[in-house]
Structure formats: structure tokens, C-alpha cells
C-alpha positions as a printed NumPy array, in Angstrom:
array([[  0.   ,   0.   ,   0.   ],
       [  2.866,   2.357,   0.723],
       [  4.248,   1.982,  -2.802],
       [  0.743,   2.413,  -4.163],
       [  0.282,   5.619,  -2.166],
       [  3.575,   6.997,  -3.419],
       [  2.62 ,   6.166,  -7.012],
       [ -0.856,   7.703,  -6.82 ],
       [  0.323,  10.836,  -5.036],
       [  3.069,  11.256,  -7.641],
       [  0.575,  10.995, -10.476],
       [ -1.535,  13.599,  -8.683],
       [  1.51 ,  15.911,  -8.674],
       [  1.981,  15.395, -12.401],
       [ -1.64 ,  16.316, -13.083],
       [ -1.285,  19.379, -10.86 ],
       [  1.803,  20.471, -12.795],
       [  0.024,  19.862, -16.115],
       [ -2.682,  22.327, -15.032],
       [ -0.131,  25.032, -14.206],
       [  0.641,  26.844, -17.494],
       [  3.168,  29.161, -15.844],
       [  5.34 ,  26.273, -14.718],
       [  5.032,  24.524, -18.073],
       [  6.18 ,  27.648, -19.908],
       [  9.049,  28.044, -17.433],
       [ 10.219,  24.46 , -18.022],
       [ 10.074,  24.837, -21.792],
       [ 11.819,  28.213, -21.68 ],
       [ 14.608,  26.992, -19.367],
       [ 15.474,  23.928, -21.439],
       [ 15.321,  25.665, -24.822],
       [ 15.779,  29.446, -24.983],
       [ 17.997,  29.755, -21.902],
       [ 20.373,  26.993, -22.978],
       [ 20.634,  28.233, -26.563],
       [ 21.071,  31.907, -25.64 ],
       [ 23.66 ,  31.098, -22.974],
       [ 25.675,  28.937, -25.348],
       [ 25.66 ,  31.413, -28.243],
       [ 25.897,  34.669, -26.314],
       [ 28.698,  34.199, -23.801],
       [ 29.971,  37.707, -22.971],
       [ 33.67 ,  36.785, -23.035],
       [ 33.549,  35.258, -26.499],
       [ 35.764,  37.03 , -29.047],
       [ 33.547,  36.942, -32.105],
       [ 33.481,  39.603, -34.823],
       [ 35.004,  42.25 , -32.587],
       [ 35.04 ,  45.665, -34.336],
       [ 38.521,  47.108, -34.876],
       [ 39.726,  50.335, -36.5  ],
       [ 43.278,  50.978, -37.715],
       [ 45.092,  54.247, -38.272],
       [ 47.719,  53.421, -40.913],
       [ 50.167,  56.324, -40.85 ],
       [ 52.916,  54.245, -42.489],
       [ 51.159,  53.11 , -45.672],
       [ 53.773,  50.394, -46.187],
       [ 53.578,  46.743, -47.266],
       [ 54.111,  45.686, -43.626],
       [ 51.31 ,  47.885, -42.304],
       [ 49.029,  46.555, -45.056],
       [ 49.821,  42.998, -43.977],
       [ 48.805,  43.888, -40.431],
       [ 45.551,  45.459, -41.641],
       [ 44.706,  42.329, -43.647],
       [ 45.585,  40.09 , -40.701],
       [ 42.369,  40.894, -38.828],
       [ 39.706,  38.602, -40.224],
       [ 36.547,  36.794, -39.156],
       [ 35.455,  35.038, -37.021],
       [ 37.5  ,  36.751, -34.292],
       [ 37.481,  40.261, -35.752],
       [ 35.441,  42.144, -38.268],
       [ 37.488,  43.347, -41.262],
       [ 39.605,  46.267, -40.048],
       [ 38.245,  49.71 , -40.862],
       [ 40.859,  52.283, -41.927],
       [ 40.271,  55.618, -40.196],
       [ 42.154,  58.807, -39.402],
       [ 43.511,  59.655, -35.983],
       [ 40.62 ,  62.045, -35.283],
       [ 38.077,  59.482, -36.389],
       [ 39.682,  56.856, -34.159],
       [ 39.004,  58.839, -30.991],
       [ 35.489,  59.765, -32.078],
       [ 34.592,  56.175, -32.918],
       [ 35.954,  54.932, -29.602],
       [ 33.935,  57.57 , -27.726],
       [ 30.799,  56.514, -29.628],
       [ 31.387,  52.842, -28.815],
       [ 31.679,  51.833, -32.468],
       [ 35.015,  50.044, -32.054],
       [ 36.311,  47.769, -29.338],
       [ 39.912,  48.063, -30.544],
       [ 41.768,  50.856, -32.325],
       [ 45.31 ,  50.282, -33.597],
       [ 47.587,  53.21 , -34.467],
       [ 50.526,  52.27 , -36.752],
       [ 53.07 ,  55.137, -36.625],
       [ 54.925,  56.64 , -39.611],
       [ 58.12 ,  54.928, -40.823],
       [ 57.005,  51.769, -39.007],
       [ 58.348,  49.373, -41.652],
       [ 61.638,  51.262, -41.861],
       [ 62.097,  51.043, -38.085],
       [ 61.281,  47.328, -38.081],
       [ 63.852,  46.594, -40.773],
       [ 66.409,  48.691, -38.894],
       [ 65.605,  46.776, -35.672],
       [ 64.679,  49.975, -33.789],
       [ 61.749,  48.239, -31.985],
       [ 58.961,  50.65 , -32.957],
       [ 55.869,  51.008, -30.823],
       [ 52.27 ,  50.514, -31.956],
       [ 49.491,  52.045, -29.888],
       [ 46.472,  49.847, -29.121],
       [ 43.372,  51.541, -27.712],
       [ 40.876,  49.215, -26.036],
       [ 37.29 ,  49.859, -24.953],
       [ 37.485,  48.306, -21.487],
       [ 33.745,  48.561, -20.933],
       [ 33.558,  45.339, -22.94 ],
       [ 35.622,  43.531, -20.358],
       [ 35.549,  40.018, -21.774],
       [ 36.468,  40.997, -25.32 ],
       [ 38.987,  43.575, -24.113],
       [ 40.965,  41.032, -22.116],
       [ 40.913,  38.26 , -24.705],
       [ 41.138,  40.463, -27.773],
       [ 44.248,  42.331, -26.639],
       [ 46.188,  39.084, -26.676],
       [ 44.824,  38.218, -30.122],
       [ 45.867,  41.614, -31.484],
       [ 49.388,  41.169, -30.139],
       [ 49.706,  37.699, -31.644],
       [ 48.438,  38.86 , -35.054],
       [ 50.748,  41.877, -35.198],
       [ 53.792,  39.888, -34.125],
       [ 52.951,  37.097, -36.536],
       [ 52.633,  39.427, -39.497],
       [ 55.854,  41.188, -38.549],
       [ 57.8  ,  37.929, -38.326],
       [ 56.265,  36.72 , -41.576],
       [ 57.295,  39.948, -43.309],
       [ 60.859,  39.754, -42.023],
       [ 61.329,  36.124, -42.949],
       [ 59.181,  36.325, -46.09 ],
       [ 57.652,  32.918, -45.34 ],
       [ 56.63 ,  31.496, -41.992],
       [ 57.892,  28.047, -42.957],
       [ 61.477,  29.348, -42.879],
       [ 61.255,  30.222, -39.19 ],
       [ 63.306,  27.857, -37.082],
       [ 62.374,  28.203, -33.453],
       [ 64.618,  26.576, -30.831],
       [ 61.602,  24.664, -29.511],
       [ 58.784,  23.396, -31.689],
       [ 55.55 ,  23.444, -29.694],
       [ 52.812,  21.324, -31.253],
       [ 49.311,  21.991, -29.9  ],
       [ 46.892,  19.121, -29.536],
       [ 43.502,  20.516, -28.586],
       [ 41.33 ,  17.715, -27.236],
       [ 37.593,  17.451, -26.555],
       [ 36.907,  20.854, -28.193],
       [ 39.27 ,  21.139, -31.194],
       [ 37.632,  24.28 , -32.575],
       [ 37.715,  25.999, -29.163],
       [ 34.016,  26.718, -29.613],
       [ 32.548,  28.33 , -26.522],
       [ 29.04 ,  27.295, -27.572],
       [ 30.014,  23.662, -26.987],
       [ 31.116,  24.493, -23.477],
       [ 28.308,  26.932, -22.719],
       [ 25.54 ,  24.621, -23.931],
       [ 26.499,  21.746, -21.637],
       [ 27.132,  24.011, -18.635],
       [ 23.766,  25.704, -19.117],
       [ 22.039,  22.312, -19.344],
       [ 23.657,  21.313, -16.05 ],
       [ 22.521,  24.561, -14.39 ],
       [ 18.938,  24.241, -15.646],
       [ 18.673,  20.674, -14.342],
       [ 19.632,  21.841, -10.857],
       [ 17.419,  24.928, -10.981],
       [ 14.287,  23.165, -12.173],
       [ 14.736,  20.232,  -9.799],
       [ 14.863,  22.488,  -6.746],
       [ 12.194,  24.874,  -8.027],
       [  9.569,  22.342,  -9.105],
       [  9.804,  20.263,  -5.944],
       [  9.629,  23.24 ,  -3.628],
       [  6.79 ,  24.773,  -5.642],
       [  4.848,  21.512,  -5.464],
       [  4.85 ,  21.667,  -1.664],
       [  4.046,  25.374,  -1.488],
       [  1.282,  24.891,  -4.043],
       [ -0.373,  22.406,  -1.673],
       [ -0.342,  25.023,   1.075],
       [ -1.605,  27.89 ,  -1.073],
       [ -4.458,  25.825,  -2.549],
       [ -5.45 ,  24.336,   0.786],
       [ -5.007,  20.731,  -0.315],
       [ -2.603,  19.998,   2.547],
       [ -5.619,  19.431,   4.751],
       [ -6.792,  16.644,   2.443],
       [ -3.391,  14.967,   2.616],
       [ -3.27 ,  15.123,   6.412],
       [ -6.598,  13.319,   6.823],
       [ -5.61 ,  10.603,   4.356],
       [ -3.912,   7.376,   5.503],
       [ -0.537,   8.505,   4.165],
       [  2.702,   9.259,   5.94 ],
       [  5.024,  12.266,   5.526],
       [  7.532,   9.9  ,   3.911],
       [  5.013,   8.944,   1.232],
       [  4.01 ,  12.565,   0.581],
       [  7.59 ,  13.724,   0.26 ],
       [  8.726,  10.773,  -1.847],
       [  5.829,  11.221,  -4.261],
       [  6.767,  14.838,  -4.896],
       [ 10.43 ,  13.964,  -5.368],
       [  9.926,  11.172,  -7.899],
       [  7.27 ,  12.988,  -9.91 ],
       [  9.175,  16.258, -10.261],
       [ 12.401,  14.327, -10.816],
       [ 10.84 ,  12.443, -13.727],
       [  9.697,  15.709, -15.305],
       [ 13.192,  17.21 , -15.155],
       [ 14.825,  13.965, -16.294],
       [ 12.628,  13.672, -19.388],
       [ 12.872,  17.331, -20.354],
       [ 16.652,  17.375, -19.868],
       [ 17.02 ,  14.295, -22.089],
       [ 14.918,  15.935, -24.814],
       [ 16.86 ,  19.194, -24.458],
       [ 20.189,  17.394, -24.751],
       [ 19.151,  15.76 , -28.019],
       [ 17.213,  18.625, -29.612],
       [ 19.02 ,  21.743, -28.371],
       [ 22.54 ,  20.68 , -27.429],
       [ 23.237,  18.001, -30.031],
       [ 21.047,  19.108, -32.944],
       [ 20.716,  22.894, -32.736],
       [ 24.088,  23.736, -31.159],
       [ 25.846,  20.803, -32.891],
       [ 27.733,  19.793, -29.747],
       [ 29.238,  16.316, -30.202],
       [ 28.439,  14.096, -27.211],
       [ 31.419,  11.842, -26.632],
       [ 30.153,   9.53 , -23.883],
       [ 27.179,   7.362, -23.067],
       [ 23.892,   9.236, -22.898],
       [ 22.403,   6.495, -20.732],
       [ 25.245,   6.834, -18.222],
       [ 24.784,  10.595, -18.153],
       [ 21.044,  10.246, -17.508],
       [ 21.809,   7.851, -14.646],
       [ 23.995,  10.574, -13.178],
       [ 21.189,  13.079, -13.738],
       [ 18.789,  10.811, -11.839],
       [ 21.137,  10.618,  -8.851],
       [ 21.647,  14.359,  -8.899],
       [ 17.892,  14.904,  -9.073],
       [ 17.504,  12.793,  -5.944],
       [ 19.749,  15.237,  -4.086],
       [ 18.438,  18.416,  -5.727],
       [ 14.759,  17.615,  -5.22 ],
       [ 15.441,  16.772,  -1.572],
       [ 17.084,  20.175,  -1.244],
       [ 14.007,  21.757,  -2.806],
       [ 11.744,  20.076,  -0.263],
       [ 13.987,  21.233,   2.572],
       [ 13.898,  24.858,   1.414],
       [ 10.127,  24.716,   0.919],
       [  9.6  ,  23.814,   4.574],
       [ 11.09 ,  27.194,   5.538],
       [  9.013,  29.244,   3.079],
       [  5.3  ,  29.857,   3.353],
       [  4.849,  31.57 ,  -0.022],
       [  6.45 ,  31.403,  -3.448],
       [  8.138,  34.84 ,  -3.104],
       [  9.842,  33.646,   0.072],
       [ 10.876,  30.431,  -1.628],
       [ 12.257,  32.371,  -4.597],
       [ 14.486,  34.436,  -2.322],
       [ 15.803,  31.307,  -0.61 ],
       [ 16.388,  29.771,  -4.018],
       [ 18.582,  32.688,  -5.103],
       [ 20.662,  32.555,  -1.924],
       [ 21.29 ,  28.831,  -2.309],
       [ 21.547,  28.29 ,  -6.074],
       [ 23.937,  31.119,  -6.938],
       [ 26.786,  29.795,  -4.737],
       [ 26.089,  26.23 ,  -5.877],
       [ 26.324,  27.136,  -9.556],
       [ 29.217,  29.585,  -9.302],
       [ 31.447,  27.462,  -7.057],
       [ 30.724,  23.993,  -8.434],
       [ 33.365,  24.197, -11.163],
       [ 31.004,  24.664, -14.087],
       [ 32.209,  28.067, -15.301],
       [ 35.436,  28.396, -13.285],
       [ 37.813,  25.487, -12.58 ],
       [ 37.767,  24.458,  -8.934],
       [ 41.571,  24.466,  -8.868],
       [ 41.572,  28.27 ,  -9.245],
       [ 39.391,  28.723,  -6.159],
       [ 40.666,  29.061,  -2.572],
       [ 41.433,  25.759,  -0.914],
       [ 38.772,  26.162,   1.767],
       [ 36.103,  26.8  ,  -0.892],
       [ 37.118,  23.621,  -2.707],
       [ 36.782,  21.59 ,   0.471],
       [ 33.402,  23.053,   1.427],
       [ 31.96 ,  22.559,  -2.049],
       [ 32.69 ,  18.827,  -1.881],
       [ 29.538,  18.641,   0.246],
       [ 27.455,  20.149,  -2.586],
       [ 25.819,  17.786,  -5.088],
       [ 26.404,  20.229,  -7.95 ],
       [ 30.19 ,  19.841,  -7.627],
       [ 30.09 ,  16.108,  -8.266],
       [ 27.387,  16.436, -10.923],
       [ 29.474,  18.931, -12.907],
       [ 32.49 ,  16.62 , -12.691],
       [ 30.638,  13.549, -13.959],
       [ 28.634,  15.465, -16.584],
       [ 31.689,  17.094, -18.124],
       [ 33.624,  13.834, -17.896],
       [ 30.94 ,  11.857, -19.72 ],
       [ 29.751,  14.423, -22.253],
       [ 33.116,  16.034, -23.092],
       [ 35.723,  13.34 , -22.55 ],
       [ 33.665,  10.194, -23.098],
       [ 34.386,   8.903, -19.597],
       [ 32.899,   5.563, -18.591],
       [ 31.637,   4.273, -15.272],
       [ 35.177,   3.265, -14.282],
       [ 36.165,   6.958, -14.33 ],
       [ 33.095,   8.59 , -12.752],
       [ 32.023,   6.037, -10.157],
       [ 33.374,   8.202,  -7.267],
       [ 30.998,  10.988,  -8.305],
       [ 28.085,   8.529,  -8.499],
       [ 28.801,   7.341,  -4.95 ],
       [ 29.199,  10.909,  -3.698],
       [ 25.851,  11.937,  -5.22 ],
       [ 24.129,   8.911,  -3.696],
       [ 25.535,   9.702,  -0.239],
       [ 24.779,  13.431,  -0.426],
       [ 21.271,  12.71 ,  -1.726],
       [ 20.59 ,  10.282,   1.105],
       [ 21.736,  12.81 ,   3.722],
       [ 19.684,  15.622,   2.169],
       [ 16.642,  13.364,   1.916],
       [ 16.935,  12.42 ,   5.583],
       [ 17.33 ,  16.031,   6.711],
       [ 14.427,  17.17 ,   4.538],
       [ 12.218,  14.354,   5.842],
       [ 12.915,  15.261,   9.464],
       [ 12.166,  18.889,   8.76 ],
       [  9.043,  18.006,   6.76 ],
       [  7.64 ,  15.88 ,   9.6  ],
       [  8.137,  18.727,  12.077],
       [  6.468,  21.355,   9.914],
       [  3.678,  19.442,   8.17 ],
       [  1.281,  20.127,  11.025],
       [  1.741,  23.889,  10.629],
       [  0.869,  23.88 ,   6.929],
       [ -2.875,  23.873,   7.454]])
């Protein structure tokens, strides 16, 4: 009977969610528009950055430098005067402005180490930081090519051969799409479960549950499995339709193994949602708690910033967060094609953290269920 109660109550939650158009739109929006826009619109991506060049030398070398700025990193360089350069920078038309001084080629051939001025619009922080390095590499490359006539004749003392793995094109959309999918899974799992409990209170159906022959364990478990199934199915569809098809991100590992990891993570995340919902009496209160909890989980889990670059004490604390282990296994499976032999520690960690969170949430739910009427 207990399994039957859990099943029936879970189906009731699914029907309740199906009658909530706001939540349905939110789920569809999170797993489609949010993932696509995040992947294709990362602010630190250097893509078609506008650049203007003041060519005061008018030499073959300066022309090589002008022609060196091409798509997809830069828009074709626009030749302007010195006065126009300042005006365009003030108007925000150019992110970079390069000023090549007179007699530049002559000074280079004479080994006088001439200076080129690079003006950068630092309000575009991501592009400014990344693009400055690109500009330096392009200018130095064209200069060396001009001096040696052909790059192939350059004999460096050390030959460094790059082997870019897992993302050979260095496409940020590949990285951003998977990271956004991971974030949306966590967000929706916590949100839907907590909203399911608060919805019972706001609609007055908690009273019906309390007079039924069901236990707090059955009520809580039914909400967890039903909302977990919704997120699991929608995340699987989003991975195939948005990430793989629309964004063209190649999935290297087993999709089934990844979904097993998603299921374990959902066990922990939905338990966290139930725990937070016991402290909130309304959806606005729950939303504020959600912001305070989810932002640190997403920012410090290693999704956008490597954990190794964080302070040691932050790394140790975040080992208790389910998102840390979920990011590790998700990136390992989807990017590097890792198998169970490589990610089993993360599976065990998620199972343990989920069990602890479920137990804490159940204790809290039993104490507060009587005050929900």
C-alpha cells in the first residue's frame, strides 16, 4: 500500500503540474531558450570584434597587419584617421583601435623596436581582455612573416605542437551549452519540488493529505519522484534537440550513463528543494531562498570556473554540494567520453549526499507538516 500511495500521489503531482501553465512555460523556456542563448551569447567570447586601424605608415608591412584581422575573431579592419579613431571609440563603435606610426616598416627593418598604440574599450571587459592578446599575436605574426618572407622558414629553438582535445575548434558554444544544461537541471529540480509543496499550502489541499492514511515519507517521496521524472525527461529531450542538434555539440560519452547521473543528482536536488520549501510559506519567500542557495552552488561547483583556481577552503566546502560532483561527472561523460570506471566516485558521492539531504528534509518536513494547514 505504501508503494501504491507513493505512485498515486506522484501521479496527482503530475496532473497538478500539467494544469499550471506558468510552470510549463518556465520548463520549456529553461530547457530551450535559456540553454541556446547562454551557449551562443557568452559575454567573453571574441567573435566579430570591431577594430579600427590608423595606418600612418602606408607600407607593405602595415598593409599585412591590416589584412591580418579577419573573421570570425574580428570584423574586417576599418581604416580611419587619428581624429576618427578617438570619435569612434567615444561613440562605442570600435572595441579596438590600432595606431601604426609613420616609418614603421623602416624602423622594423632597422631593428629599432617601434611602438604601436592599441586603444581598447574596457567597458567590454571580456572581449577587451581576450582580444588584446589576439591583437598582439596577429601583429607579431605578421611582422615575423614579413621579415622572414615565409613562416615556414622560421626555425624556433623549440617546436611546440598543440593538440587541442575534446573541443578542437575551441568553440565556446560547446562548453556553454552543456554548462547551461547542467545549471537548468539543478534549478528546475529544486524549483519544481519546492513549488509543489508550497502549491499544496496555497491551494489548501494539505488538509486533504493530512486526513488521508498517508505518511510524511510517502508525501515527500511522491513529490520527489514525480518532479524528478519531469526534469529527467525534459533534460534528455533538451540534450538531443538543443545541445546536439541545434548547437551541434558532439556528445562523446554514453547518454544512458549521463542520464543515470542526472537521476542521482535529481535525488539530491529535489530533496534540497523540499527542505527549502519547509522554511518558506509563499512562493516569493521560496524564490528568495532559491537565489541565496543556487547562486553559490552554480558559481562554485566548477562549471564556469575550474575548482583548482578557487581558494582551498572553498574547494573543500563545495565537496559537500551535489552540484560539484554532478558537474564533474557530466563534463567527464559528455566532453571526454568517460565511462563508469572513471566517474564512479561521483556517483557514490551523489548517492551519499542525496541520502543525507533526503533524511534532513524528511525530518524537517515531519516537524512542519502540522503547521501547513
